[in-house]
Structure formats: C-alpha cells, structure tokens
PQR file with spaces between the fields and no chain letter, atoms N, CA, C, O and H, PARSE charges and radii, in Angstrom:
ATOM       1  N    MET     1      91.505   77.115  106.768 -0.4000 1.5000
ATOM       2  CA   MET     1      90.960   78.421  107.036 -0.0000 2.0000
ATOM       3  C    MET     1      90.253   78.404  108.379  0.5500 1.7000
ATOM       4  O    MET     1      89.543   77.458  108.719 -0.5500 1.4000
ATOM       5  N    ILE     2      90.467   79.484  109.139 -0.4000 1.5000
ATOM       6  CA   ILE     2      89.716   79.636  110.376 -0.0000 2.0000
ATOM       7  C    ILE     2      89.072   81.012  110.396  0.5500 1.7000
ATOM       8  O    ILE     2      89.544   81.948  109.751 -0.5500 1.4000
ATOM       9  H    ILE     2      91.043   80.252  108.862  0.4000 1.0000
ATOM      10  N    LEU     3      87.985   81.114  111.150 -0.4000 1.5000
ATOM      11  CA   LEU     3      87.296   82.376  111.356 -0.0000 2.0000
ATOM      12  C    LEU     3      87.104   82.562  112.844  0.5500 1.7000
ATOM      13  O    LEU     3      86.569   81.689  113.527 -0.5500 1.4000
ATOM      14  H    LEU     3      87.601   80.353  111.673  0.4000 1.0000
ATOM      15  N    LEU     4      87.544   83.702  113.342 -0.4000 1.5000
ATOM      16  CA   LEU     4      87.418   84.041  114.758 -0.0000 2.0000
ATOM      17  C    LEU     4      86.554   85.288  114.894  0.5500 1.7000
ATOM      18  O    LEU     4      86.580   86.170  114.036 -0.5500 1.4000
ATOM      19  H    LEU     4      87.979   84.411  112.787  0.4000 1.0000
ATOM      20  N    HIS     5      85.792   85.352  115.974 -0.4000 1.5000
ATOM      21  CA   HIS     5      84.999   86.542  116.291 -0.0000 2.0000
ATOM      22  C    HIS     5      85.345   87.036  117.678  0.5500 1.7000
ATOM      23  O    HIS     5      85.754   86.262  118.544 -0.5500 1.4000
ATOM      24  H    HIS     5      85.771   84.635  116.671  0.4000 1.0000
ATOM      25  N    LYS     6      85.176   88.336  117.883 -0.4000 1.5000
ATOM      26  CA   LYS     6      85.276   88.931  119.212 -0.0000 2.0000
ATOM      27  C    LYS     6      84.084   89.865  119.352  0.5500 1.7000
ATOM      28  O    LYS     6      83.991   90.885  118.669 -0.5500 1.4000
ATOM      29  H    LYS     6      84.843   88.965  117.179  0.4000 1.0000
ATOM      30  N    ILE     7      83.175   89.499  120.248 -0.4000 1.5000
ATOM      31  CA   ILE     7      81.959   90.276  120.437 -0.0000 2.0000
ATOM      32  C    ILE     7      81.843   90.653  121.902  0.5500 1.7000
ATOM      33  O    ILE     7      81.794   89.791  122.779 -0.5500 1.4000
ATOM      34  H    ILE     7      83.250   88.670  120.802  0.4000 1.0000
ATOM      35  N    ASP     8      81.799   91.957  122.155 -0.4000 1.5000
ATOM      36  CA   ASP     8      81.611   92.496  123.502 -0.0000 2.0000
ATOM      37  C    ASP     8      80.748   93.743  123.362  0.5500 1.7000
ATOM      38  O    ASP     8      81.245   94.808  122.997 -0.5500 1.4000
ATOM      39  H    ASP     8      81.839   92.658  121.443  0.4000 1.0000
ATOM      40  N    GLN     9      79.456   93.611  123.651 -0.4000 1.5000
ATOM      41  CA   GLN     9      78.518   94.710  123.453 -0.0000 2.0000
ATOM      42  C    GLN     9      78.837   95.910  124.344  0.5500 1.7000
ATOM      43  O    GLN     9      78.640   97.053  123.930 -0.5500 1.4000
ATOM      44  H    GLN     9      79.053   92.745  123.947  0.4000 1.0000
ATOM      45  N    GLN    10      79.321   95.666  125.546 -0.4000 1.5000
ATOM      46  CA   GLN    10      79.635   96.774  126.458 -0.0000 2.0000
ATOM      47  C    GLN    10      80.772   97.635  125.930  0.5500 1.7000
ATOM      48  O    GLN    10      80.792   98.844  126.165 -0.5500 1.4000
ATOM      49  H    GLN    10      79.481   94.738  125.882  0.4000 1.0000
ATOM      50  N    ARG    11      81.714   97.032  125.223 -0.4000 1.5000
ATOM      51  CA   ARG    11      82.855   97.779  124.671 -0.0000 2.0000
ATOM      52  C    ARG    11      82.669   98.092  123.189  0.5500 1.7000
ATOM      53  O    ARG    11      83.588   98.583  122.533 -0.5500 1.4000
ATOM      54  H    ARG    11      81.697   96.051  125.032  0.4000 1.0000
ATOM      55  N    ASN    12      81.471   97.805  122.664 -0.4000 1.5000
ATOM      56  CA   ASN    12      81.147   98.024  121.255 -0.0000 2.0000
ATOM      57  C    ASN    12      82.145   97.324  120.321  0.5500 1.7000
ATOM      58  O    ASN    12      82.554   97.877  119.300 -0.5500 1.4000
ATOM      59  H    ASN    12      80.725   97.407  123.197  0.4000 1.0000
ATOM      60  N    GLU    13      82.524   96.101  120.694 -0.4000 1.5000
ATOM      61  CA   GLU    13      83.422   95.292  119.871 -0.0000 2.0000
ATOM      62  C    GLU    13      82.602   94.234  119.134  0.5500 1.7000
ATOM      63  O    GLU    13      81.861   93.461  119.739 -0.5500 1.4000
ATOM      64  H    GLU    13      82.192   95.651  121.523  0.4000 1.0000
ATOM      65  N    ASN    14      82.754   94.225  117.839 -0.4000 1.5000
ATOM      66  CA   ASN    14      82.045   93.282  116.979 -0.0000 2.0000
ATOM      67  C    ASN    14      82.974   92.963  115.812  0.5500 1.7000
ATOM      68  O    ASN    14      82.721   93.381  114.682 -0.5500 1.4000
ATOM      69  H    ASN    14      83.356   94.854  117.347  0.4000 1.0000
ATOM      70  N    LYS    15      84.062   92.217  116.085 -0.4000 1.5000
ATOM      71  CA   LYS    15      85.154   92.042  115.135 -0.0000 2.0000
ATOM      72  C    LYS    15      85.247   90.615  114.609  0.5500 1.7000
ATOM      73  O    LYS    15      84.776   89.663  115.231 -0.5500 1.4000
ATOM      74  H    LYS    15      84.268   91.877  117.003  0.4000 1.0000
ATOM      75  N    TYR    16      85.875   90.503  113.435 -0.4000 1.5000
ATOM      76  CA   TYR    16      86.221   89.188  112.902 -0.0000 2.0000
ATOM      77  C    TYR    16      87.701   89.177  112.537  0.5500 1.7000
ATOM      78  O    TYR    16      88.306   90.224  112.304 -0.5500 1.4000
ATOM      79  H    TYR    16      86.257   91.276  112.930  0.4000 1.0000
ATOM      80  N    TYR    17      88.268   87.982  112.492 -0.4000 1.5000
ATOM      81  CA   TYR    17      89.658   87.780  112.078 -0.0000 2.0000
ATOM      82  C    TYR    17      89.701   86.423  111.398  0.5500 1.7000
ATOM      83  O    TYR    17      89.274   85.422  111.973 -0.5500 1.4000
ATOM      84  H    TYR    17      87.777   87.132  112.681  0.4000 1.0000
ATOM      85  N    SER    18      90.210   86.387  110.188 -0.4000 1.5000
ATOM      86  CA   SER    18      90.247   85.152  109.418 -0.0000 2.0000
ATOM      87  C    SER    18      91.669   84.888  108.932  0.5500 1.7000
ATOM      88  O    SER    18      92.386   85.811  108.546 -0.5500 1.4000
ATOM      89  H    SER    18      90.556   87.201  109.720  0.4000 1.0000
ATOM      90  N    LEU    19      92.066   83.623  108.956 -0.4000 1.5000
ATOM      91  CA   LEU    19      93.385   83.198  108.484 -0.0000 2.0000
ATOM      92  C    LEU    19      93.204   82.082  107.462  0.5500 1.7000
ATOM      93  O    LEU    19      92.376   81.187  107.631 -0.5500 1.4000
ATOM      94  H    LEU    19      91.483   82.873  109.270  0.4000 1.0000
ATOM      95  N    HIS    20      94.005   82.160  106.389 -0.4000 1.5000
ATOM      96  CA   HIS    20      93.905   81.165  105.331 -0.0000 2.0000
ATOM      97  C    HIS    20      95.275   80.997  104.674  0.5500 1.7000
ATOM      98  O    HIS    20      95.946   81.983  104.369 -0.5500 1.4000
ATOM      99  H    HIS    20      94.677   82.887  106.251  0.4000 1.0000
ATOM     100  N    ILE    21      95.689   79.746  104.456 -0.4000 1.5000
ATOM     101  CA   ILE    21      96.953   79.458  103.770 -0.0000 2.0000
ATOM     102  C    ILE    21      96.641   78.810  102.427  0.5500 1.7000
ATOM     103  O    ILE    21      95.803   77.913  102.330 -0.5500 1.4000
ATOM     104  H    ILE    21      95.144   78.944  104.703  0.4000 1.0000
ATOM     105  N    GLN    22      97.338   79.287  101.388 -0.4000 1.5000
ATOM     106  CA   GLN    22      97.195   78.652  100.074 -0.0000 2.0000
ATOM     107  C    GLN    22      98.475   78.845   99.274  0.5500 1.7000
ATOM     108  O    GLN    22      99.233   79.778   99.539 -0.5500 1.4000
ATOM     109  H    GLN    22      98.019   80.015  101.467  0.4000 1.0000
ATOM     110  N    PRO    23      98.729   77.973   98.292 -0.5600 1.5000
ATOM     111  CA   PRO    23      99.914   78.155   97.435  0.2800 2.0000
ATOM     112  C    PRO    23      99.716   79.360   96.520  0.5500 1.7000
ATOM     113  O    PRO    23      98.596   79.668   96.112 -0.5500 1.4000
ATOM     114  N    ASP    24     100.820   80.036   96.205 -0.4000 1.5000
ATOM     115  CA   ASP    24     100.726   81.143   95.252 -0.0000 2.0000
ATOM     116  C    ASP    24     101.219   80.690   93.879  0.5500 1.7000
ATOM     117  O    ASP    24     101.574   79.524   93.704 -0.5500 1.4000
ATOM     118  H    ASP    24     101.729   79.787   96.536  0.4000 1.0000
ATOM     119  N    LEU    25     101.242   81.577   92.929 -0.4000 1.5000
ATOM     120  CA   LEU    25     101.609   81.226   91.555 -0.0000 2.0000
ATOM     121  C    LEU    25     103.109   81.053   91.349  0.5500 1.7000
ATOM     122  O    LEU    25     103.537   80.631   90.274 -0.5500 1.4000
ATOM     123  H    LEU    25     100.954   82.524   93.071  0.4000 1.0000
ATOM     124  N    PHE    26     103.918   81.374   92.366 -0.4000 1.5000
ATOM     125  CA   PHE    26     105.372   81.335   92.235 -0.0000 2.0000
ATOM     126  C    PHE    26     106.011   80.205   93.037  0.5500 1.7000
ATOM     127  O    PHE    26     107.221   80.214   93.267 -0.5500 1.4000
ATOM     128  H    PHE    26     103.570   81.717   93.239  0.4000 1.0000
ATOM     129  N    GLY    27     105.205   79.231   93.464 -0.4000 1.5000
ATOM     130  CA   GLY    27     105.727   78.078   94.188 -0.0000 2.0000
ATOM     131  C    GLY    27     105.956   78.335   95.666  0.5500 1.7000
ATOM     132  O    GLY    27     106.612   77.543   96.343 -0.5500 1.4000
ATOM     133  H    GLY    27     104.222   79.223   93.277  0.4000 1.0000
ATOM     134  N    GLN    28     105.425   79.429   96.165 -0.4000 1.5000
ATOM     135  CA   GLN    28     105.538   79.720   97.591 -0.0000 2.0000
ATOM     136  C    GLN    28     104.172   79.545   98.244  0.5500 1.7000
ATOM     137  O    GLN    28     103.202   79.157   97.592 -0.5500 1.4000
ATOM     138  H    GLN    28     104.893   80.072   95.615  0.4000 1.0000
ATOM     139  N    TRP    29     104.111   79.837   99.536 -0.4000 1.5000
ATOM     140  CA   TRP    29     102.876   79.723  100.299 -0.0000 2.0000
ATOM     141  C    TRP    29     102.463   81.092  100.801  0.5500 1.7000
ATOM     142  O    TRP    29     103.294   81.858  101.288 -0.5500 1.4000
ATOM     143  H    TRP    29     104.899   80.152  100.066  0.4000 1.0000
ATOM     144  N    ALA    30     101.189   81.398  100.683 -0.4000 1.5000
ATOM     145  CA   ALA    30     100.656   82.692  101.108 -0.0000 2.0000
ATOM     146  C    ALA    30      99.753   82.506  102.321  0.5500 1.7000
ATOM     147  O    ALA    30      98.827   81.694  102.306 -0.5500 1.4000
ATOM     148  H    ALA    30     100.514   80.776  100.287  0.4000 1.0000
ATOM     149  N    LEU    31     100.038   83.271  103.371 -0.4000 1.5000
ATOM     150  CA   LEU    31      99.162   83.330  104.546 -0.0000 2.0000
ATOM     151  C    LEU    31      98.368   84.624  104.419  0.5500 1.7000
ATOM     152  O    LEU    31      98.928   85.719  104.464 -0.5500 1.4000
ATOM     153  H    LEU    31     100.789   83.930  103.383  0.4000 1.0000
ATOM     154  N    MET    32      97.056   84.480  104.259 -0.4000 1.5000
ATOM     155  CA   MET    32      96.198   85.640  104.095 -0.0000 2.0000
ATOM     156  C    MET    32      95.436   85.889  105.380  0.5500 1.7000
ATOM     157  O    MET    32      94.834   84.984  105.958 -0.5500 1.4000
ATOM     158  H    MET    32      96.601   83.590  104.223  0.4000 1.0000
ATOM     159  N    ARG    33      95.478   87.149  105.816 -0.4000 1.5000
ATOM     160  CA   ARG    33      94.766   87.563  107.025 -0.0000 2.0000
ATOM     161  C    ARG    33      93.725   88.600  106.639  0.5500 1.7000
ATOM     162  O    ARG    33      94.037   89.589  105.977 -0.5500 1.4000
ATOM     163  H    ARG    33      95.967   87.885  105.347  0.4000 1.0000
ATOM     164  N    TYR    34      92.502   88.372  107.052 -0.4000 1.5000
ATOM     165  CA   TYR    34      91.421   89.328  106.853 -0.0000 2.0000
ATOM     166  C    TYR    34      90.918   89.726  108.233  0.5500 1.7000
ATOM     167  O    TYR    34      90.774   88.870  109.106 -0.5500 1.4000
ATOM     168  H    TYR    34      92.248   87.568  107.590  0.4000 1.0000
ATOM     169  N    TRP    35      90.645   91.017  108.444 -0.4000 1.5000
ATOM     170  CA   TRP    35      90.094   91.445  109.722 -0.0000 2.0000
ATOM     171  C    TRP    35      89.277   92.707  109.550  0.5500 1.7000
ATOM     172  O    TRP    35      89.447   93.463  108.594 -0.5500 1.4000
ATOM     173  H    TRP    35      90.762   91.712  107.734  0.4000 1.0000
ATOM     174  N    GLY    36      88.383   92.914  110.507 -0.4000 1.5000
ATOM     175  CA   GLY    36      87.557   94.113  110.477 -0.0000 2.0000
ATOM     176  C    GLY    36      86.343   93.955  111.365  0.5500 1.7000
ATOM     177  O    GLY    36      86.273   93.052  112.198 -0.5500 1.4000
ATOM     178  H    GLY    36      88.245   92.300  111.284  0.4000 1.0000
ATOM     179  N    ARG    37      85.388   94.849  111.174 -0.4000 1.5000
ATOM     180  CA   ARG    37      84.145   94.823  111.925 -0.0000 2.0000
ATOM     181  C    ARG    37      83.167   93.900  111.203  0.5500 1.7000
ATOM     182  O    ARG    37      83.048   93.959  109.979 -0.5500 1.4000
ATOM     183  H    ARG    37      85.444   95.583  110.498  0.4000 1.0000
ATOM     184  N    ILE    38      82.474   93.060  111.943 -0.4000 1.5000
ATOM     185  CA   ILE    38      81.522   92.124  111.352 -0.0000 2.0000
ATOM     186  C    ILE    38      80.473   92.913  110.568  0.5500 1.7000
ATOM     187  O    ILE    38      79.903   93.883  111.068 -0.5500 1.4000
ATOM     188  H    ILE    38      82.571   93.013  112.937  0.4000 1.0000
ATOM     189  N    GLY    39      80.232   92.476  109.329 -0.4000 1.5000
ATOM     190  CA   GLY    39      79.261   93.124  108.463 -0.0000 2.0000
ATOM     191  C    GLY    39      79.836   94.240  107.608  0.5500 1.7000
ATOM     192  O    GLY    39      79.118   94.815  106.790 -0.5500 1.4000
ATOM     193  H    GLY    39      80.695   91.688  108.924  0.4000 1.0000
ATOM     194  N    LYS    40      81.106   94.558  107.776 -0.4000 1.5000
ATOM     195  CA   LYS    40      81.751   95.629  107.012 -0.0000 2.0000
ATOM     196  C    LYS    40      82.933   95.059  106.233  0.5500 1.7000
ATOM     197  O    LYS    40      83.445   93.988  106.558 -0.5500 1.4000
ATOM     198  H    LYS    40      81.689   94.091  108.440  0.4000 1.0000
ATOM     199  N    ASN    41      83.357   95.786  105.208 -0.4000 1.5000
ATOM     200  CA   ASN    41      84.584   95.415  104.507 -0.0000 2.0000
ATOM     201  C    ASN    41      85.760   95.635  105.441  0.5500 1.7000
ATOM     202  O    ASN    41      85.804   96.623  106.174 -0.5500 1.4000
ATOM     203  H    ASN    41      82.941   96.656  104.944  0.4000 1.0000
ATOM     204  N    GLY    42      86.690   94.733  105.414 -0.4000 1.5000
ATOM     205  CA   GLY    42      87.839   94.826  106.307 -0.0000 2.0000
ATOM     206  C    GLY    42      89.134   95.049  105.556  0.5500 1.7000
ATOM     207  O    GLY    42      89.158   95.597  104.453 -0.5500 1.4000
ATOM     208  H    GLY    42      86.655   93.931  104.818  0.4000 1.0000
ATOM     209  N    GLN    43      90.187   94.617  106.174 -0.4000 1.5000
ATOM     210  CA   GLN    43      91.518   94.763  105.601 -0.0000 2.0000
ATOM     211  C    GLN    43      92.101   93.389  105.301  0.5500 1.7000
ATOM     212  O    GLN    43      91.652   92.370  105.825 -0.5500 1.4000
ATOM     213  H    GLN    43      90.167   94.172  107.069  0.4000 1.0000
ATOM     214  N    LEU    44      93.108   93.393  104.447 -0.4000 1.5000
ATOM     215  CA   LEU    44      93.779   92.154  104.041 -0.0000 2.0000
ATOM     216  C    LEU    44      95.279   92.367  104.113  0.5500 1.7000
ATOM     217  O    LEU    44      95.797   93.405  103.700 -0.5500 1.4000
ATOM     218  H    LEU    44      93.473   94.220  104.021  0.4000 1.0000
ATOM     219  N    LYS    45      95.968   91.365  104.644 -0.4000 1.5000
ATOM     220  CA   LYS    45      97.433   91.344  104.614 -0.0000 2.0000
ATOM     221  C    LYS    45      97.853   89.962  104.142  0.5500 1.7000
ATOM     222  O    LYS    45      97.305   88.953  104.586 -0.5500 1.4000
ATOM     223  H    LYS    45      95.547   90.522  104.979  0.4000 1.0000
ATOM     224  N    ILE    46      98.828   89.919  103.240 -0.4000 1.5000
ATOM     225  CA   ILE    46      99.332   88.643  102.719 -0.0000 2.0000
ATOM     226  C    ILE    46     100.818   88.550  103.017  0.5500 1.7000
ATOM     227  O    ILE    46     101.588   89.443  102.661 -0.5500 1.4000
ATOM     228  H    ILE    46      99.273   90.739  102.879  0.4000 1.0000
ATOM     229  N    ASP    47     101.221   87.463  103.675 -0.4000 1.5000
ATOM     230  CA   ASP    47     102.629   87.150  103.925 -0.0000 2.0000
ATOM     231  C    ASP    47     102.973   85.927  103.095  0.5500 1.7000
ATOM     232  O    ASP    47     102.182   84.986  103.019 -0.5500 1.4000
ATOM     233  H    ASP    47     100.595   86.738  103.964  0.4000 1.0000
ATOM     234  N    THR    48     104.147   85.928  102.471 -0.4000 1.5000
ATOM     235  CA   THR    48     104.556   84.766  101.679 -0.0000 2.0000
ATOM     236  C    THR    48     105.738   84.066  102.339  0.5500 1.7000
ATOM     237  O    THR    48     106.587   84.690  102.976 -0.5500 1.4000
ATOM     238  H    THR    48     104.789   86.692  102.533  0.4000 1.0000
ATOM     239  N    PHE    49     105.760   82.752  102.163 -0.4000 1.5000
ATOM     240  CA   PHE    49     106.787   81.898  102.770 -0.0000 2.0000
ATOM     241  C    PHE    49     107.257   80.877  101.755  0.5500 1.7000
ATOM     242  O    PHE    49     106.512   80.493  100.854 -0.5500 1.4000
ATOM     243  H    PHE    49     105.071   82.246  101.645  0.4000 1.0000
ATOM     244  N    SER    50     108.505   80.437  101.905 -0.4000 1.5000
ATOM     245  CA   SER    50     109.021   79.420  100.994 -0.0000 2.0000
ATOM     246  C    SER    50     108.524   78.020  101.333  0.5500 1.7000
ATOM     247  O    SER    50     108.475   77.157  100.458 -0.5500 1.4000
ATOM     248  H    SER    50     109.110   80.749  102.638  0.4000 1.0000
ATOM     249  N    THR    51     108.157   77.784  102.584 -0.4000 1.5000
ATOM     250  CA   THR    51     107.672   76.448  102.958 -0.0000 2.0000
ATOM     251  C    THR    51     106.315   76.546  103.651  0.5500 1.7000
ATOM     252  O    THR    51     105.979   77.557  104.269 -0.5500 1.4000
ATOM     253  H    THR    51     108.197   78.485  103.296  0.4000 1.0000
ATOM     254  N    LEU    52     105.559   75.478  103.529 -0.4000 1.5000
ATOM     255  CA   LEU    52     104.266   75.398  104.198 -0.0000 2.0000
ATOM     256  C    LEU    52     104.442   75.434  105.710  0.5500 1.7000
ATOM     257  O    LEU    52     103.613   76.007  106.417 -0.5500 1.4000
ATOM     258  H    LEU    52     105.832   74.657  103.027  0.4000 1.0000
ATOM     259  N    GLU    53     105.512   74.829  106.210 -0.4000 1.5000
ATOM     260  CA   GLU    53     105.757   74.781  107.654 -0.0000 2.0000
ATOM     261  C    GLU    53     105.922   76.183  108.245  0.5500 1.7000
ATOM     262  O    GLU    53     105.425   76.463  109.336 -0.5500 1.4000
ATOM     263  H    GLU    53     106.186   74.364  105.635  0.4000 1.0000
ATOM     264  N    GLU    54     106.625   77.065  107.518 -0.4000 1.5000
ATOM     265  CA   GLU    54     106.799   78.446  108.000 -0.0000 2.0000
ATOM     266  C    GLU    54     105.459   79.183  108.054  0.5500 1.7000
ATOM     267  O    GLU    54     105.172   79.902  109.011 -0.5500 1.4000
ATOM     268  H    GLU    54     107.029   76.837  106.632  0.4000 1.0000
ATOM     269  N    ALA    55     104.656   78.996  107.025 -0.4000 1.5000
ATOM     270  CA   ALA    55     103.336   79.630  106.994 -0.0000 2.0000
ATOM     271  C    ALA    55     102.453   79.089  108.117  0.5500 1.7000
ATOM     272  O    ALA    55     101.731   79.846  108.764 -0.5500 1.4000
ATOM     273  H    ALA    55     104.889   78.412  106.247  0.4000 1.0000
ATOM     274  N    GLN    56     102.514   77.788  108.342 -0.4000 1.5000
ATOM     275  CA   GLN    56     101.702   77.146  109.382 -0.0000 2.0000
ATOM     276  C    GLN    56     102.117   77.626  110.771  0.5500 1.7000
ATOM     277  O    GLN    56     101.271   77.773  111.653 -0.5500 1.4000
ATOM     278  H    GLN    56     103.101   77.173  107.816  0.4000 1.0000
ATOM     279  N    GLN    57     103.406   77.870  110.968 -0.4000 1.5000
ATOM     280  CA   GLN    57     103.889   78.350  112.269 -0.0000 2.0000
ATOM     281  C    GLN    57     103.292   79.724  112.596  0.5500 1.7000
ATOM     282  O    GLN    57     102.802   79.938  113.705 -0.5500 1.4000
ATOM     283  H    GLN    57     104.092   77.751  110.251  0.4000 1.0000
ATOM     284  N    LEU    58     103.330   80.647  111.640 -0.4000 1.5000
ATOM     285  CA   LEU    58     102.747   81.970  111.877 -0.0000 2.0000
ATOM     286  C    LEU    58     101.236   81.863  112.040  0.5500 1.7000
ATOM     287  O    LEU    58     100.653   82.543  112.884 -0.5500 1.4000
ATOM     288  H    LEU    58     103.728   80.474  110.739  0.4000 1.0000
ATOM     289  N    PHE    59     100.604   81.019  111.242 -0.4000 1.5000
ATOM     290  CA   PHE    59      99.161   80.772  111.352 -0.0000 2.0000
ATOM     291  C    PHE    59      98.807   80.376  112.787  0.5500 1.7000
ATOM     292  O    PHE    59      97.900   80.947  113.392 -0.5500 1.4000
ATOM     293  H    PHE    59     101.078   80.466  110.557  0.4000 1.0000
ATOM     294  N    ASN    60      99.527   79.401  113.320 -0.4000 1.5000
ATOM     295  CA   ASN    60      99.255   78.916  114.681 -0.0000 2.0000
ATOM     296  C    ASN    60      99.537   79.990  115.733  0.5500 1.7000
ATOM     297  O    ASN    60      98.780   80.122  116.695 -0.5500 1.4000
ATOM     298  H    ASN    60     100.265   78.937  112.829  0.4000 1.0000
ATOM     299  N    ASP    61     100.608   80.754  115.563 -0.4000 1.5000
ATOM     300  CA   ASP    61     100.941   81.820  116.515 -0.0000 2.0000
ATOM     301  C    ASP    61      99.863   82.904  116.524  0.5500 1.7000
ATOM     302  O    ASP    61      99.450   83.364  117.588 -0.5500 1.4000
ATOM     303  H    ASP    61     101.222   80.648  114.781  0.4000 1.0000
ATOM     304  N    LEU    62      99.412   83.308  115.343 -0.4000 1.5000
ATOM     305  CA   LEU    62      98.379   84.335  115.259 -0.0000 2.0000
ATOM     306  C    LEU    62      97.061   83.849  115.865  0.5500 1.7000
ATOM     307  O    LEU    62      96.389   84.594  116.580 -0.5500 1.4000
ATOM     308  H    LEU    62      99.748   82.934  114.478  0.4000 1.0000
ATOM     309  N    LYS    63      96.699   82.611  115.578 -0.4000 1.5000
ATOM     310  CA   LYS    63      95.472   82.030  116.139 -0.0000 2.0000
ATOM     311  C    LYS    63      95.540   82.019  117.663  0.5500 1.7000
ATOM     312  O    LYS    63      94.582   82.402  118.335 -0.5500 1.4000
ATOM     313  H    LYS    63      97.244   82.007  114.997  0.4000 1.0000
ATOM     314  N    LYS    64      96.657   81.588  118.196 -0.4000 1.5000
ATOM     315  CA   LYS    64      96.844   81.516  119.644 -0.0000 2.0000
ATOM     316  C    LYS    64      96.742   82.914  120.278  0.5500 1.7000
ATOM     317  O    LYS    64      96.087   83.080  121.307 -0.5500 1.4000
ATOM     318  H    LYS    64      97.435   81.277  117.650  0.4000 1.0000
ATOM     319  N    ASN    65      97.387   83.913  119.668 -0.4000 1.5000
ATOM     320  CA   ASN    65      97.344   85.281  120.191 -0.0000 2.0000
ATOM     321  C    ASN    65      95.933   85.854  120.176  0.5500 1.7000
ATOM     322  O    ASN    65      95.521   86.507  121.134 -0.5500 1.4000
ATOM     323  H    ASN    65      97.919   83.779  118.832  0.4000 1.0000
ATOM     324  N    LYS    66      95.199   85.619  119.113 -0.4000 1.5000
ATOM     325  CA   LYS    66      93.835   86.147  119.026 -0.0000 2.0000
ATOM     326  C    LYS    66      92.926   85.506  120.074  0.5500 1.7000
ATOM     327  O    LYS    66      92.094   86.188  120.672 -0.5500 1.4000
ATOM     328  H    LYS    66      95.533   85.089  118.335  0.4000 1.0000
ATOM     329  N    ILE    67      93.079   84.213  120.298 -0.4000 1.5000
ATOM     330  CA   ILE    67      92.268   83.534  121.313 -0.0000 2.0000
ATOM     331  C    ILE    67      92.601   84.074  122.706  0.5500 1.7000
ATOM     332  O    ILE    67      91.709   84.227  123.540 -0.5500 1.4000
ATOM     333  H    ILE    67      93.755   83.659  119.813  0.4000 1.0000
ATOM     334  N    LYS    68      93.881   84.363  122.960 -0.4000 1.5000
ATOM     335  CA   LYS    68      94.279   84.966  124.236 -0.0000 2.0000
ATOM     336  C    LYS    68      93.639   86.338  124.435  0.5500 1.7000
ATOM     337  O    LYS    68      93.363   86.747  125.562 -0.5500 1.4000
ATOM     338  H    LYS    68      94.606   84.239  122.282  0.4000 1.0000
ATOM     339  N    LYS    69      93.407   87.044  123.327 -0.4000 1.5000
ATOM     340  CA   LYS    69      92.839   88.389  123.393 -0.0000 2.0000
ATOM     341  C    LYS    69      91.304   88.398  123.417  0.5500 1.7000
ATOM     342  O    LYS    69      90.689   89.462  123.347 -0.5500 1.4000
ATOM     343  H    LYS    69      93.632   86.712  122.411  0.4000 1.0000
ATOM     344  N    GLY    70      90.694   87.225  123.515 -0.4000 1.5000
ATOM     345  CA   GLY    70      89.251   87.161  123.663 -0.0000 2.0000
ATOM     346  C    GLY    70      88.468   86.753  122.438  0.5500 1.7000
ATOM     347  O    GLY    70      87.238   86.721  122.486 -0.5500 1.4000
ATOM     348  H    GLY    70      91.194   86.361  123.571  0.4000 1.0000
ATOM     349  N    TYR    71      89.133   86.440  121.344 -0.4000 1.5000
ATOM     350  CA   TYR    71      88.436   85.953  120.155 -0.0000 2.0000
ATOM     351  C    TYR    71      88.035   84.495  120.383  0.5500 1.7000
ATOM     352  O    TYR    71      88.705   83.763  121.112 -0.5500 1.4000
ATOM     353  H    TYR    71      90.132   86.466  121.305  0.4000 1.0000
ATOM     354  N    PHE    72      86.938   84.086  119.753 -0.4000 1.5000
ATOM     355  CA   PHE    72      86.529   82.690  119.835 -0.0000 2.0000
ATOM     356  C    PHE    72      86.380   82.114  118.433  0.5500 1.7000
ATOM     357  O    PHE    72      86.080   82.832  117.479 -0.5500 1.4000
ATOM     358  H    PHE    72      86.393   84.680  119.161  0.4000 1.0000
ATOM     359  N    LEU    73      86.591   80.823  118.328 -0.4000 1.5000
ATOM     360  CA   LEU    73      86.583   80.120  117.051 -0.0000 2.0000
ATOM     361  C    LEU    73      85.158   79.943  116.549  0.5500 1.7000
ATOM     362  O    LEU    73      84.317   79.386  117.255 -0.5500 1.4000
ATOM     363  H    LEU    73      86.835   80.240  119.103  0.4000 1.0000
ATOM     364  N    VAL    74      84.879   80.413  115.335 -0.4000 1.5000
ATOM     365  CA   VAL    74      83.569   80.276  114.718 -0.0000 2.0000
ATOM     366  C    VAL    74      83.597   79.139  113.696  0.5500 1.7000
ATOM     367  O    VAL    74      82.664   78.341  113.619 -0.5500 1.4000
ATOM     368  H    VAL    74      85.562   80.866  114.763  0.4000 1.0000
ATOM     369  N    MET    75      84.682   79.073  112.910 -0.4000 1.5000
ATOM     370  CA   MET    75      84.820   78.049  111.884 -0.0000 2.0000
ATOM     371  C    MET    75      86.270   77.597  111.823  0.5500 1.7000
ATOM     372  O    MET    75      87.190   78.415  111.826 -0.5500 1.4000
ATOM     373  H    MET    75      85.441   79.722  112.972  0.4000 1.0000
ATOM     374  N    ASP    76      86.458   76.310  111.769 -0.4000 1.5000
ATOM     375  CA   ASP    76      87.809   75.740  111.700 -0.0000 2.0000
ATOM     376  C    ASP    76      87.935   74.897  110.454  0.5500 1.7000
ATOM     377  O    ASP    76      88.995   74.324  110.202 -0.5500 1.4000
ATOM     378  H    ASP    76      85.711   75.645  111.767  0.4000 1.0000
C-alpha cells in the first residue's frame, strides 16, 4: 500500500491518492484506488486481475504518473 499527497495552497489543492493490492475471494488480485480531498470521504475504484504481476504493473504505472503530476510519497 502507498499513500500519496498533493498539496498546493496557492491552487487550493489538498489531495490524497492511495493504492493497495490484495487477493479477492475468487482467486484473483484486486487493485484498489482511493482518492479525494484530504480530510474528506473520497472515491474508490477496484480493478481485478488474474495475476499479481498484472496488478503490480498498473500499480507501478499509476504511482509513476501521480508523482509526475506533483504528488509526493507519504507512506510506502
């Protein structure tokens, strides 16, 4: 699980983005994404994959994209 933040007071940005991989009940892997404004309830999206490697690939791509967009790592 990782937690990313993007804070820019001038642009009123106070966001979080979290990624987590875990097995589901059907023998697949679930990549869960949570995002929203820090301190508020956010949104959730779940993608399922047949292999851990596929889930890990999207996990790494999303992490890389968020860091490029100005998010910083809070928890790894």
